[in-house]
ZADRENLO-646947 format. One record per atom (N, C-alpha, C): residue number from 1; residue in one letter; atom name; x, y, z. Coordinates in steps of 0.1 Angstrom, whole numbers, plus 5000, padded with zeros to 4 digits. Last residue first. Example, Ala and Ser with C-alpha at 12.3 -4.5 7.8 and 13.67 -1.06 7.14 Angstrom:
BEGIN
{2 'S' 'N' {5128 4978 5071}} {2 'S' 'CA' {5137 4989 5071}} {2 'S' 'C' {5129 5000 5079}} {1 'A' 'N' {5132 4943 5078}} {1 'A' 'CA' {5123 4955 5078}} {1 'A' 'C' {5132 4967 5078}} 
end
This chain:
BEGIN
{82 'D' 'N' {4835 5005 4852}} {82 'D' 'CA' {4826 5003 4849}} {82 'D' 'C' {4828 4991 4835}} {81 'C' 'N' {4855 5013 4882}} {81 'C' 'CA' {4854 5014 4869}} {81 'C' 'C' {4845 5000 4862}} {80 'G' 'N' {4847 5035 4904}} {80 'G' 'CA' {4846 5028 4903}} {80 'G' 'C' {4851 5023 4886}} {79 'T' 'N' {4875 5063 4921}} {79 'T' 'CA' {4857 5060 4917}} {79 'T' 'C' {4862 5044 4904}} {78 'P' 'N' {4890 5058 4952}} {78 'P' 'CA' {4890 5058 4933}} {78 'P' 'C' {4873 5060 4937}} {77 'I' 'N' {4885 5080 4976}} {77 'I' 'CA' {4880 5065 4973}} {77 'I' 'C' {4882 5068 4961}} {76 'L' 'N' {4914 5096 4999}} {76 'L' 'CA' {4902 5099 4983}} {76 'L' 'C' {4901 5080 4977}} {75 'D' 'N' {4926 5091 5024}} {75 'D' 'CA' {4917 5087 5018}} {75 'D' 'C' {4906 5091 5007}} {74 'D' 'N' {4959 5083 5024}} {74 'D' 'CA' {4946 5094 5018}} {74 'D' 'C' {4935 5085 5012}} {73 'K' 'N' {4979 5079 5049}} {73 'K' 'CA' {4970 5072 5044}} {73 'K' 'C' {4962 5081 5031}} {72 'I' 'N' {5011 5097 5057}} {72 'I' 'CA' {4997 5100 5056}} {72 'I' 'C' {4986 5083 5044}} {71 'F' 'N' {5037 5102 5069}} {71 'F' 'CA' {5031 5096 5060}} {71 'F' 'C' {5015 5091 5066}} {70 'A' 'N' {5065 5130 5085}} {70 'A' 'CA' {5053 5117 5087}} {70 'A' 'C' {5045 5111 5074}} {69 'L' 'N' {5084 5139 5073}} {69 'L' 'CA' {5080 5144 5093}} {69 'L' 'C' {5066 5137 5089}} {68 'V' 'N' {5114 5142 5052}} {68 'V' 'CA' {5101 5133 5056}} {68 'V' 'C' {5094 5139 5074}} {67 'M' 'N' {5134 5167 5046}} {67 'M' 'CA' {5132 5157 5057}} {67 'M' 'C' {5117 5153 5056}} {66 'G' 'N' {5133 5191 5025}} {66 'G' 'CA' {5128 5175 5019}} {66 'G' 'C' {5129 5164 5031}} {65 'P' 'N' {5148 5206 5046}} {65 'P' 'CA' {5143 5209 5035}} {65 'P' 'C' {5141 5194 5030}} {64 'I' 'N' {5158 5196 5075}} {64 'I' 'CA' {5160 5201 5068}} {64 'I' 'C' {5155 5201 5055}} {63 'I' 'N' {5153 5199 5113}} {63 'I' 'CA' {5152 5194 5103}} {63 'I' 'C' {5159 5203 5095}} {62 'S' 'N' {5160 5191 5150}} {62 'S' 'CA' {5165 5197 5138}} {62 'S' 'C' {5157 5189 5129}} {61 'D' 'N' {5129 5183 5168}} {61 'D' 'CA' {5142 5173 5168}} {61 'D' 'C' {5145 5186 5156}} {60 'G' 'N' {5113 5198 5189}} {60 'G' 'CA' {5127 5199 5193}} {60 'G' 'C' {5136 5195 5179}} {59 'T' 'N' {5089 5171 5189}} {59 'T' 'CA' {5096 5182 5193}} {59 'T' 'C' {5108 5181 5193}} {58 'K' 'N' {5094 5145 5159}} {58 'K' 'CA' {5094 5148 5175}} {58 'K' 'C' {5101 5163 5181}} {57 'V' 'N' {5090 5128 5134}} {57 'V' 'CA' {5104 5135 5141}} {57 'V' 'C' {5095 5136 5152}} {56 'E' 'N' {5072 5110 5117}} {56 'E' 'CA' {5091 5105 5115}} {56 'E' 'C' {5098 5115 5126}} {55 'I' 'N' {5048 5095 5122}} {55 'I' 'CA' {5056 5107 5125}} {55 'I' 'C' {5064 5099 5124}} {54 'S' 'N' {5024 5070 5100}} {54 'S' 'CA' {5035 5074 5113}} {54 'S' 'C' {5041 5086 5111}} {53 'V' 'N' {4997 5080 5095}} {53 'V' 'CA' {5004 5061 5096}} {53 'V' 'C' {5015 5060 5104}} {52 'V' 'N' {4969 5093 5093}} {52 'V' 'CA' {4978 5093 5103}} {52 'V' 'C' {4989 5081 5103}} {51 'E' 'N' {4944 5092 5072}} {51 'E' 'CA' {4948 5086 5084}} {51 'E' 'C' {4964 5086 5084}} {50 'G' 'N' {4933 5119 5053}} {50 'G' 'CA' {4936 5106 5054}} {50 'G' 'C' {4935 5104 5067}} {49 'S' 'N' {4935 5147 5025}} {49 'S' 'CA' {4931 5138 5041}} {49 'S' 'C' {4934 5126 5040}} {48 'L' 'N' {4957 5170 5012}} {48 'L' 'CA' {4953 5159 5017}} {48 'L' 'C' {4942 5153 5028}} {47 'G' 'N' {4974 5193 5011}} {47 'G' 'CA' {4966 5194 5006}} {47 'G' 'C' {4959 5181 5006}} {46 'V' 'N' {4986 5199 5045}} {46 'V' 'CA' {4989 5194 5028}} {46 'V' 'C' {4980 5196 5024}} {45 'S' 'N' {5016 5220 5069}} {45 'S' 'CA' {5004 5217 5058}} {45 'S' 'C' {5002 5210 5047}} {44 'V' 'N' {5034 5240 5086}} {44 'V' 'CA' {5033 5225 5075}} {44 'V' 'C' {5020 5220 5075}} {43 'T' 'N' {5042 5270 5099}} {43 'T' 'CA' {5031 5258 5096}} {43 'T' 'C' {5031 5254 5085}} {42 'E' 'N' {5069 5288 5105}} {42 'E' 'CA' {5059 5280 5098}} {42 'E' 'C' {5059 5269 5099}} {41 'L' 'N' {5080 5314 5124}} {41 'L' 'CA' {5074 5300 5133}} {41 'L' 'C' {5065 5300 5115}} {40 'N' 'N' {5113 5321 5129}} {40 'N' 'CA' {5101 5326 5121}} {40 'N' 'C' {5097 5311 5122}} {39 'G' 'N' {5140 5319 5132}} {39 'G' 'CA' {5132 5324 5139}} {39 'G' 'C' {5123 5325 5131}} {38 'N' 'N' {5162 5313 5107}} {38 'N' 'CA' {5159 5325 5111}} {38 'N' 'C' {5153 5329 5122}} {37 'V' 'N' {5155 5285 5104}} {37 'V' 'CA' {5168 5292 5112}} {37 'V' 'C' {5164 5303 5116}} {36 'T' 'N' {5122 5282 5119}} {36 'T' 'CA' {5132 5284 5107}} {36 'T' 'C' {5144 5290 5116}} {35 'R' 'N' {5102 5263 5137}} {35 'R' 'CA' {5113 5271 5139}} {35 'R' 'C' {5123 5270 5132}} {34 'I' 'N' {5074 5246 5129}} {34 'I' 'CA' {5088 5245 5125}} {34 'I' 'C' {5091 5261 5127}} {33 'T' 'N' {5044 5226 5138}} {33 'T' 'CA' {5050 5241 5134}} {33 'T' 'C' {5063 5237 5133}} {32 'F' 'N' {5021 5206 5117}} {32 'F' 'CA' {5035 5208 5128}} {32 'F' 'C' {5036 5225 5123}} {31 'L' 'N' {4997 5206 5112}} {31 'L' 'CA' {5005 5193 5109}} {31 'L' 'C' {5015 5197 5120}} {30 'K' 'N' {4967 5222 5098}} {30 'K' 'CA' {4981 5227 5102}} {30 'K' 'C' {4989 5208 5111}} {29 'E' 'N' {4953 5214 5071}} {29 'E' 'CA' {4949 5210 5088}} {29 'E' 'C' {4965 5212 5085}} {28 'W' 'N' {4950 5209 5046}} {28 'W' 'CA' {4955 5222 5045}} {28 'W' 'C' {4954 5225 5061}} {27 'E' 'N' {4922 5186 5047}} {27 'E' 'CA' {4934 5194 5034}} {27 'E' 'C' {4938 5204 5048}} {26 'Y' 'N' {4926 5168 5077}} {26 'Y' 'CA' {4916 5171 5069}} {26 'Y' 'C' {4926 5180 5057}} {25 'I' 'N' {4932 5132 5095}} {25 'I' 'CA' {4940 5151 5093}} {25 'I' 'C' {4930 5153 5079}} {24 'R' 'N' {4927 5113 5124}} {24 'R' 'CA' {4926 5114 5107}} {24 'R' 'C' {4928 5135 5110}} {23 'S' 'N' {4957 5092 5139}} {23 'S' 'CA' {4942 5105 5137}} {23 'S' 'C' {4941 5107 5121}} {22 'H' 'N' {4974 5079 5140}} {22 'H' 'CA' {4965 5070 5135}} {22 'H' 'C' {4950 5082 5136}} {21 'V' 'N' {4994 5094 5152}} {21 'V' 'CA' {4993 5082 5147}} {21 'V' 'C' {4980 5081 5146}} {20 'E' 'N' {4985 5129 5159}} {20 'E' 'CA' {4989 5114 5164}} {20 'E' 'C' {4988 5107 5157}} {19 'I' 'N' {4996 5166 5152}} {19 'I' 'CA' {4995 5152 5150}} {19 'I' 'C' {4992 5139 5162}} {18 'A' 'N' {5009 5188 5162}} {18 'A' 'CA' {4996 5187 5166}} {18 'A' 'C' {4989 5174 5159}} {17 'V' 'N' {5038 5194 5176}} {17 'V' 'CA' {5038 5181 5169}} {17 'V' 'C' {5019 5182 5167}} {16 'E' 'N' {5064 5224 5174}} {16 'E' 'CA' {5050 5212 5176}} {16 'E' 'C' {5046 5204 5167}} {15 'E' 'N' {5090 5224 5164}} {15 'E' 'CA' {5080 5233 5176}} {15 'E' 'C' {5066 5229 5183}} {14 'V' 'N' {5116 5213 5154}} {14 'V' 'CA' {5104 5210 5155}} {14 'V' 'C' {5098 5217 5166}} {13 'K' 'N' {5136 5239 5137}} {13 'K' 'CA' {5135 5227 5146}} {13 'K' 'C' {5123 5231 5143}} {12 'G' 'N' {5154 5243 5106}} {12 'G' 'CA' {5145 5242 5113}} {12 'G' 'C' {5146 5229 5128}} {11 'S' 'N' {5146 5247 5067}} {11 'S' 'CA' {5159 5240 5081}} {11 'S' 'C' {5151 5247 5089}} {10 'V' 'N' {5116 5239 5049}} {10 'V' 'CA' {5125 5245 5053}} {10 'V' 'C' {5134 5239 5068}} {9 'T' 'N' {5099 5223 5042}} {9 'T' 'CA' {5105 5230 5028}} {9 'T' 'C' {5113 5240 5035}} {8 'S' 'N' {5092 5189 5050}} {8 'S' 'CA' {5099 5198 5054}} {8 'S' 'C' {5105 5203 5040}} {7 'V' 'N' {5064 5167 5032}} {7 'V' 'CA' {5081 5167 5038}} {7 'V' 'C' {5083 5183 5045}} {6 'V' 'N' {5043 5142 5041}} {6 'V' 'CA' {5048 5150 5044}} {6 'V' 'C' {5059 5156 5045}} {5 'F' 'N' {5035 5117 5022}} {5 'F' 'CA' {5040 5117 5028}} {5 'F' 'C' {5043 5130 5030}} {4 'D' 'N' {5012 5085 5012}} {4 'D' 'CA' {5013 5102 5007}} {4 'D' 'C' {5026 5104 5019}} {3 'H' 'N' {5023 5056 5005}} {3 'H' 'CA' {5015 5062 5016}} {3 'H' 'C' {5021 5075 5007}} {2 'E' 'N' {5009 5022 4990}} {2 'E' 'CA' {5017 5033 4992}} {2 'E' 'C' {5011 5043 5000}} {1 'M' 'N' {5010 4989 5001}} {1 'M' 'CA' {4998 4999 5002}} {1 'M' 'C' {5007 5016 4999}} 
end
Protein backbone atom coordinates (compact mmCIF):
# COMPACT_ATOMS: atom_id res chain seq x y z
CA UNK A 1 0.00 0.00 0.00
CA UNK A 2 1.33 3.42 -0.93
CA UNK A 3 1.26 6.37 1.42
CA UNK A 4 1.65 10.08 0.81
CA UNK A 5 4.28 11.85 2.83
CA UNK A 6 4.65 15.23 4.44
CA UNK A 7 8.03 16.90 3.91
CA UNK A 8 9.66 19.98 5.31
CA UNK A 9 10.32 22.92 3.01
CA UNK A 10 12.56 24.71 5.54
CA UNK A 11 15.48 24.14 7.89
CA UNK A 12 14.87 24.54 11.59
CA UNK A 13 13.51 22.81 14.69
CA UNK A 14 10.13 21.18 15.27
CA UNK A 15 8.23 23.44 17.70
CA UNK A 16 4.93 21.53 17.67
CA UNK A 17 3.56 18.23 16.41
CA UNK A 18 -0.19 18.85 16.09
CA UNK A 19 -1.14 15.32 15.00
CA UNK A 20 -1.00 11.80 16.41
CA UNK A 21 -0.54 8.41 14.78
CA UNK A 22 -3.90 7.00 13.60
CA UNK A 23 -5.55 10.42 13.84
CA UNK A 24 -7.53 11.77 10.92
CA UNK A 25 -6.32 14.89 9.13
CA UNK A 26 -8.13 17.21 6.74
CA UNK A 27 -6.88 19.30 3.84
CA UNK A 28 -4.70 22.25 4.89
CA UNK A 29 -5.00 21.43 8.60
CA UNK A 30 -1.95 22.42 10.67
CA UNK A 31 0.25 19.33 11.13
CA UNK A 32 3.53 20.76 12.41
CA UNK A 33 4.99 24.10 13.46
CA UNK A 34 8.64 24.68 12.60
CA UNK A 35 10.93 27.42 13.94
CA UNK A 36 13.20 28.25 11.02
CA UNK A 37 16.89 29.05 11.34
CA UNK A 38 15.86 32.72 10.97
CA UNK A 39 13.56 32.43 14.01
CA UNK A 40 10.28 32.56 12.03
CA UNK A 41 7.46 30.12 12.74
CA UNK A 42 6.26 28.12 9.74
CA UNK A 43 3.12 25.99 9.69
CA UNK A 44 3.26 22.71 7.78
CA UNK A 45 0.03 21.48 6.14
CA UNK A 46 -0.85 19.41 3.07
CA UNK A 47 -3.66 19.31 0.53
CA UNK A 48 -4.99 15.88 1.40
CA UNK A 49 -7.24 14.17 3.90
CA UNK A 50 -6.59 10.80 5.49
CA UNK A 51 -5.13 8.86 8.39
CA UNK A 52 -1.72 9.51 9.94
CA UNK A 53 0.26 6.29 9.49
CA UNK A 54 3.50 7.42 11.15
CA UNK A 55 5.21 10.52 12.48
CA UNK A 56 8.93 10.63 11.77
CA UNK A 57 9.91 13.61 13.99
CA UNK A 58 9.21 14.88 17.49
CA UNK A 59 9.29 18.27 19.19
CA UNK A 60 12.85 19.61 19.33
CA UNK A 61 14.14 17.65 16.32
CA UNK A 62 16.28 19.52 13.81
CA UNK A 63 15.01 19.25 10.24
CA UNK A 64 16.14 20.18 6.75
CA UNK A 65 14.27 20.81 3.50
CA UNK A 66 13.01 17.56 1.94
CA UNK A 67 13.03 15.66 5.23
CA UNK A 68 9.97 13.41 5.68
CA UNK A 69 7.93 14.49 8.70
CA UNK A 70 5.01 12.04 8.48
CA UNK A 71 3.31 9.44 6.30
CA UNK A 72 -0.40 9.79 5.50
CA UNK A 73 -2.81 7.21 4.09
CA UNK A 74 -4.90 9.29 1.70
CA UNK A 75 -8.59 8.41 2.00
CA UNK A 76 -9.49 9.41 -1.53
CA UNK A 77 -11.92 6.77 -2.69
CA UNK A 78 -11.13 5.66 -6.23
CA UNK A 79 -14.01 5.73 -8.65
CA UNK A 80 -15.21 2.33 -9.81
CA UNK A 81 -14.48 1.10 -13.30
CA UNK A 82 -17.51 -0.13 -15.17
